[in-house]
C-alpha positions as CSV (number, residue, x, y, z in Angstrom):
1,M,116.1,138.7,107.1
2,R,113.1,138.6,104.8
3,V,114.0,138.4,101.1
4,Q,112.5,141.2,99.0
5,L,111.4,139.8,95.6
6,G,110.0,142.9,94.1
7,R,106.6,144.5,93.3
8,S,106.1,142.4,90.2
9,F,106.5,139.2,92.2
10,G,104.0,140.6,94.7
11,W,101.4,141.0,92.0
12,L,102.0,137.5,90.7
13,W,101.8,136.1,94.2
14,S,98.6,138.1,94.9
15,A,97.0,136.7,91.7
16,Y,97.9,133.2,92.7
17,A,96.6,133.7,96.2
18,V,93.2,135.1,95.3
19,S,92.5,132.4,92.7
20,T,93.7,129.6,95.1
21,Y,91.4,130.9,97.9
22,G,88.5,131.0,95.4
23,T,89.1,127.4,94.3
24,W,89.2,126.1,97.9
25,I,86.1,128.1,98.9
26,A,84.3,126.4,96.1
27,F,85.8,123.0,97.0
28,G,83.2,120.3,96.6
29,A,80.6,122.7,95.1
30,F,80.2,120.8,91.8
31,P,79.5,117.4,93.4
32,L,77.0,119.2,95.7
33,I,75.3,120.9,92.8
34,A,75.2,117.6,90.9
35,V,73.6,115.8,93.8
36,R,71.3,118.4,95.4
37,V,70.3,120.5,92.3
38,L,70.5,118.0,89.4
39,H,69.8,114.8,91.5
40,S,72.7,112.9,89.8
41,S,73.7,109.4,90.9
42,A,76.8,108.5,92.8
43,F,78.3,107.1,89.6
44,A,77.6,110.3,87.7
45,V,79.3,112.3,90.4
46,S,82.3,110.1,90.2
47,V,82.4,110.5,86.4
48,L,82.2,114.3,86.9
49,E,85.3,114.2,89.1
50,A,87.4,111.7,87.2
51,A,86.5,112.5,83.6
52,G,86.9,116.2,84.1
53,L,90.3,115.7,85.5
54,A,91.4,113.2,82.8
55,V,90.0,115.0,79.8
56,A,91.5,118.4,81.0
57,A,94.9,116.7,81.4
58,L,94.8,115.2,77.9
59,V,93.7,118.6,76.3
60,A,96.4,120.5,78.3
61,L,99.2,118.3,76.9
62,S,98.8,120.1,73.5
63,L,98.8,123.5,75.2
64,G,102.5,123.3,76.3
65,P,104.0,124.3,73.0
66,W,101.3,127.0,72.6
67,V,102.2,128.6,75.9
68,E,105.9,128.3,75.3
69,H,105.8,130.5,72.2
70,R,103.7,133.3,73.6
71,A,104.4,136.0,76.1
72,K,103.4,134.6,79.5
73,R,101.4,137.5,81.1
74,P,98.9,137.7,78.2
75,A,98.6,133.9,78.3
76,M,97.9,133.9,82.1
77,I,95.3,136.7,81.7
78,A,93.6,134.7,78.9
79,M,93.5,131.5,81.0
80,D,92.0,133.5,83.9
81,L,89.3,135.0,81.7
82,I,88.5,131.6,80.2
83,R,88.1,130.2,83.7
84,F,86.0,133.2,84.8
85,V,83.6,132.9,81.8
86,A,83.3,129.1,82.1
87,T,82.8,129.1,85.9
88,A,80.4,132.1,85.9
89,S,78.2,130.3,83.4
90,V,77.1,127.8,86.1
91,P,75.3,130.3,88.4
92,I,73.9,132.1,85.3
93,A,72.5,128.9,83.9
94,Y,71.1,128.0,87.4
95,V,69.3,131.3,87.7
96,L,67.8,130.9,84.1
97,G,66.8,127.3,84.9
98,L,69.1,125.9,82.2
99,L,71.8,124.2,84.3
100,S,72.5,120.6,83.3
101,Y,75.0,117.8,84.2
102,G,76.6,118.1,80.7
103,Q,77.3,121.8,81.4
104,L,79.0,120.9,84.7
105,L,81.2,118.4,82.9
106,V,82.2,120.8,80.2
107,V,83.0,123.6,82.7
108,S,85.0,121.1,84.7
109,V,87.1,120.2,81.6
110,I,87.5,123.8,80.4
111,S,88.5,125.2,83.8
112,G,90.8,122.3,84.5
113,T,92.6,122.7,81.1
114,A,92.9,126.5,81.6
115,S,94.3,125.9,85.1
116,I,97.1,123.6,83.8
117,A,98.0,126.2,81.1
118,F,98.0,129.0,83.7
119,T,100.3,127.0,85.9
120,A,102.7,126.4,83.1
121,A,102.8,130.0,82.0
122,S,103.1,131.3,85.6
123,G,106.0,128.9,86.3
124,A,107.9,130.0,83.2
125,Y,107.3,133.6,84.1
126,L,108.4,133.1,87.7
127,K,111.7,131.7,86.4
128,Y,112.1,134.9,84.4
129,L,110.9,137.2,87.2
130,V,112.9,135.9,90.2
131,R,116.7,135.3,90.5
132,G,117.7,131.7,90.6
133,D,119.0,131.9,94.2
134,H,115.6,133.3,95.3
135,L,113.4,130.7,93.6
136,L,113.2,128.6,96.7
137,V,111.9,131.5,98.8
138,A,109.4,132.4,96.1
139,N,108.2,128.8,95.8
140,G,108.0,128.6,99.6
141,R,105.6,131.6,99.6
142,F,103.4,130.0,97.0
143,E,103.4,126.8,98.9
144,S,102.5,128.4,102.2
145,T,99.7,130.4,100.6
146,S,98.3,127.1,99.1
147,W,98.2,125.4,102.5
148,V,96.6,128.3,104.3
149,A,93.9,128.4,101.6
150,T,93.5,124.7,102.0
151,A,92.9,125.1,105.7
152,A,90.7,128.2,105.5
153,G,88.9,127.9,102.2
154,P,86.6,124.8,102.8
155,P,85.3,126.0,106.2
156,L,84.5,129.4,104.6
157,G,82.9,127.7,101.7
158,G,80.9,125.5,104.0
159,V,79.5,128.5,105.7
160,L,78.6,130.1,102.4
161,I,77.0,126.8,101.2
162,A,75.0,126.5,104.4
163,L,73.7,130.1,104.2
164,L,73.4,130.7,100.4
165,G,73.9,127.4,98.7
166,P,76.7,125.9,96.5
167,V,76.0,128.0,93.5
168,V,77.1,131.1,95.4
169,T,80.5,129.6,96.1
170,V,80.9,128.8,92.4
171,M,80.3,132.5,91.7
172,A,82.9,133.5,94.3
173,D,85.4,131.1,92.5
174,A,84.6,132.8,89.2
175,L,85.2,136.3,90.6
176,S,88.5,135.1,92.0
177,Y,89.8,134.4,88.5
178,L,88.7,137.8,87.4
179,L,90.7,139.4,90.3
180,S,93.6,137.1,89.4
181,A,93.6,138.5,85.9
182,L,93.6,142.0,87.2
183,G,96.6,141.2,89.4
184,V,98.6,139.8,86.5
185,L,97.6,142.9,84.5
186,R,99.2,145.1,87.1
187,I,102.7,143.5,86.6
188,R,105.1,145.9,84.9
189,G,108.3,145.2,83.1
190,G,109.4,142.6,80.5
191,D,108.0,139.2,79.5
192,V,109.4,136.0,78.1
193,A,108.5,134.0,75.0
194,V,110.3,131.5,72.7
195,P,110.1,132.6,69.0
196,R,108.8,130.1,66.5
197,D,109.7,130.0,62.8
198,R,106.5,131.3,61.1
199,A,107.2,128.9,58.2
200,T,107.2,125.9,60.6
201,R,103.8,124.5,61.7
202,L,103.2,122.7,65.0
203,R,104.1,119.1,64.6
204,G,103.0,116.1,66.7
205,A,106.6,115.7,67.9
206,D,106.4,119.1,69.5
207,L,103.8,117.9,71.9
208,L,106.3,115.5,73.3
209,G,109.0,118.1,73.9
210,G,108.4,118.4,77.6
211,W,108.2,114.6,78.1
212,R,111.4,114.0,76.2
213,F,113.3,116.7,78.2
214,I,112.1,115.2,81.6
215,L,113.2,111.7,80.6
216,R,116.6,112.9,79.4
217,D,117.5,114.6,82.7
218,R,118.3,112.0,85.4
219,A,117.3,114.2,88.4
220,L,114.1,115.5,86.7
221,R,113.1,111.9,85.6
222,R,113.5,110.7,89.2
223,L,111.6,113.7,90.7
224,F,108.9,113.3,88.1
225,L,108.3,109.6,88.8
226,N,108.4,110.2,92.5
227,S,106.1,113.1,92.6
228,I,103.4,111.7,90.3
229,L,103.4,108.3,92.1
230,V,103.2,109.9,95.6
231,S,100.5,112.4,94.6
232,G,98.6,109.7,92.8
233,L,98.7,107.2,95.7
234,I,97.7,109.8,98.2
235,M,94.9,111.3,96.1
236,A,93.5,107.8,95.4
237,T,92.7,107.4,99.1
238,V,91.0,110.8,99.6
239,P,87.5,109.6,98.4
240,L,88.0,106.3,100.4
241,L,88.9,108.2,103.5
242,S,85.7,110.2,103.2
243,V,83.7,107.0,102.8
244,L,85.4,105.5,105.8
245,L,85.0,108.5,108.2
246,L,81.6,109.7,107.1
247,G,80.0,106.4,106.0
248,Q,81.4,103.6,108.2
249,Y,82.6,105.5,111.3
250,H,79.8,108.1,111.2
251,F,82.0,111.1,112.0
252,P,80.0,114.4,112.2
253,A,80.6,116.8,109.4
254,W,82.4,119.3,111.7
255,Q,84.8,116.5,112.9
256,Y,85.4,115.6,109.2
257,G,86.2,119.2,108.5
258,L,88.6,119.4,111.4
259,A,90.4,116.2,110.2
260,F,91.4,118.0,107.0
261,G,91.5,121.6,108.0
262,I,93.8,121.5,111.0
263,P,96.6,119.4,109.3
264,A,96.8,121.9,106.4
265,L,98.3,124.4,108.8
266,G,101.3,122.0,108.9
267,G,101.9,122.7,105.3
268,F,102.1,126.4,106.0
269,V,104.7,125.8,108.7
270,G,106.7,123.4,106.5
271,A,106.7,125.8,103.6
272,R,108.0,128.6,105.9
273,L,110.7,126.4,107.2
274,S,111.8,124.9,103.9
275,A,114.4,127.6,102.8
276,R,115.8,127.9,106.4
277,L,116.3,124.1,106.6
278,V,118.1,124.1,103.2
279,T,120.4,126.9,104.3
280,R,121.3,125.0,107.4
281,Y,121.4,121.4,106.3
282,G,121.7,121.4,102.5
283,R,119.2,121.0,99.7
284,H,119.8,117.3,99.0
285,R,119.6,116.2,102.7
286,V,116.4,118.1,103.4
287,M,114.8,116.8,100.2
288,I,115.7,113.2,101.0
289,V,114.6,113.3,104.7
290,S,111.3,115.1,104.0
291,G,110.7,112.9,100.9
292,W,111.1,109.7,103.0
293,L,108.9,111.0,105.8
294,R,106.0,112.1,103.6
295,S,106.0,108.5,102.3
296,L,106.1,106.9,105.8
297,F,103.3,108.8,107.6
298,P,100.3,107.8,105.3
299,L,100.6,104.2,106.6
300,G,99.4,105.5,109.9
301,L,95.9,105.9,108.4
302,A,95.7,102.1,108.6
303,F,95.1,102.5,112.4
304,V,92.2,104.9,112.1
305,R,89.3,103.8,114.3
306,P,85.8,105.3,115.2
307,G,85.4,108.0,117.7
308,I,87.8,110.7,119.1
309,P,90.9,108.4,119.0
310,G,90.3,107.9,115.3
311,L,89.8,111.7,114.7
312,L,93.1,112.4,116.6
313,T,94.9,109.7,114.5
314,V,93.8,111.3,111.3
315,I,94.8,114.8,112.4
316,I,98.2,113.7,113.6
317,V,99.0,111.6,110.6
318,E,97.7,114.1,108.1
319,G,99.4,116.9,110.0
320,L,102.8,115.2,109.9
321,L,102.4,114.2,106.2
322,I,101.4,117.7,105.1
323,T,104.2,119.4,107.1
324,C,106.7,117.2,105.2
325,M,105.0,118.0,101.9
326,G,105.2,121.7,102.8
327,I,109.0,121.3,103.2
328,F,109.5,119.1,100.2
329,N,107.4,120.8,97.6
330,P,109.2,124.1,97.3
331,I,112.5,122.3,97.1
332,Y,111.4,120.0,94.3
333,A,109.6,122.9,92.5
334,T,112.7,125.0,92.6
335,E,114.9,122.1,91.4
336,R,112.6,121.6,88.5
337,L,112.7,125.2,87.5
338,Q,116.4,125.5,87.8
339,R,117.1,122.4,85.7
340,T,114.8,123.5,82.9
341,P,115.8,126.1,80.3
342,V,113.5,129.0,79.6
343,N,112.6,127.6,76.2
344,R,111.3,124.4,77.7
345,T,109.7,125.5,81.0
346,A,106.1,125.8,79.9
347,Q,106.2,122.4,78.1
348,V,107.8,120.7,81.1
349,L,105.3,122.1,83.6
350,S,102.3,121.4,81.5
351,T,103.4,117.8,80.8
352,W,104.2,117.3,84.5
353,S,100.8,118.5,85.6
354,A,98.8,116.7,82.9
355,V,100.5,113.3,83.5
356,S,100.1,113.7,87.2
357,K,96.4,114.4,86.9
358,L,95.9,111.5,84.5
359,L,97.6,109.1,86.9
360,Q,95.5,110.5,89.8
361,A,92.3,109.9,87.9
362,A,93.4,106.3,86.9
363,L,94.4,105.4,90.5
364,M,91.2,106.8,91.9
365,V,89.2,104.4,89.7
366,I,91.5,101.5,90.5
367,W,91.4,102.2,94.3
368,G,87.7,102.5,94.1
369,V,87.4,99.0,92.6
370,L,89.9,97.7,95.2
371,A,87.9,99.2,98.1
372,T,84.7,97.6,96.6
373,L,86.4,94.2,96.5
374,T,88.0,94.5,100.0
375,S,87.2,97.5,102.2
376,P,88.1,101.3,102.2
377,L,90.5,100.7,105.1
378,A,92.2,97.8,103.3
379,A,92.6,99.9,100.1
380,I,94.0,102.9,102.2
381,T,96.5,100.5,103.9
382,T,97.6,99.2,100.5
383,S,98.3,102.7,99.3
384,G,100.4,103.3,102.5
385,V,102.4,100.2,101.9
386,L,103.2,101.1,98.2
387,L,104.2,104.6,99.2
388,L,107.0,103.2,101.3
389,A,108.9,102.3,98.1
390,T,108.5,105.7,96.3
391,P,111.5,107.4,98.1
392,L,113.8,105.0,96.2
393,L,113.0,107.1,93.1
394,L,114.3,110.4,94.7
395,P,117.4,111.8,93.0
396,K,120.8,110.9,94.4
397,R,123.3,113.6,95.3
398,I,125.3,112.9,92.2
399,H,122.2,113.6,90.0
400,L,121.6,117.0,91.6
401,S,125.2,118.0,91.2
402,A,124.9,117.9,87.4
403,P,125.2,121.3,85.8
404,E,122.0,123.3,85.2
405,P,120.9,123.3,81.5
406,A,121.9,126.4,79.7
407,S,119.2,128.6,78.2
408,S,118.8,128.3,74.5
409,A,120.0,131.0,72.2
410,E,116.5,131.2,70.9
411,D,115.2,132.5,74.3
412,V,113.9,136.1,74.1
413,R,112.5,138.6,76.5
414,V,109.9,140.9,75.1
415,A,108.8,144.3,76.5
């Protein structure tokens, strides 16, 4: 039977969906604009991707305490409006003939920072909005939406780019943030914020609150290390796989699109199955099995070859990997929320996201150097081998059996 999570959750889910679709429709638009409109070099495009990610993560680390002590809906709306204004400035500047590489870099940092803050606020609000025993279902719906957007967004964006150019897809992304803000605005009911003593100013130690909480909890610490290493090692190979398929093996663009679009549907299937599998086999068993499998399948990319066999290899390997991720991600996201008290949720989520993005940026650079010294296929294979060790960091059953942290007496819900 389908679990009813309420109208307020429906608006939060809708806001997430529309902004996620907007982001994936505009996927790759900034590099295209940098190359085709601004005639930037390959190095400049790499800096745009890596620097925007890293700087946004560093700035977002300081936003955790700020989000924690404010009502979450206004914070989400503010972050959406910031993303809308920043992203909309690109097509406006283009029309006026004022667009520059520096503006793209600044917009990338601002929108990336606001996205991390939005995620932290929405995660904290979700914990308040949805009962603890329904969090897995709620996270599964977010996860399935994300994978459908991953599958459908880039092809739709490709059509828009082909017909109208990359600047139009950026405008579509900007409008999605405005629609997201309107969706959050429609939510009715209470809110949650942690009060701060007005006489106490923000200290440097407050910025490490989320980090300290993660490291103190054995299950969170293991989940944190596992998740950032797996995502970092997988993301490090994405540019290299593009070079391998498009540059060395000369895959047509449509085959390249299929290689990444079709497997994303596995994520939707996995997310839909996640709660059912937990009900039948237990949370820890499903987490461990799916966690091991998502670390085994990437090694299959070492066997990618030119032609149709290579295309099928990528689709099968990526499909199996993403299906396991679709099962695993809602479970670990739910475990993270359930183990984090309300007065630490925003800090934990912002720290988690920021550190993950910093590591991704660093590993992209390292794996780019490794691919230059060896080959893209050798670097991809190295990532696959290292991923085999990451499941050793997954929490053991005894770690998950620890009691959930109690909410602080300082927690407050505001109307």
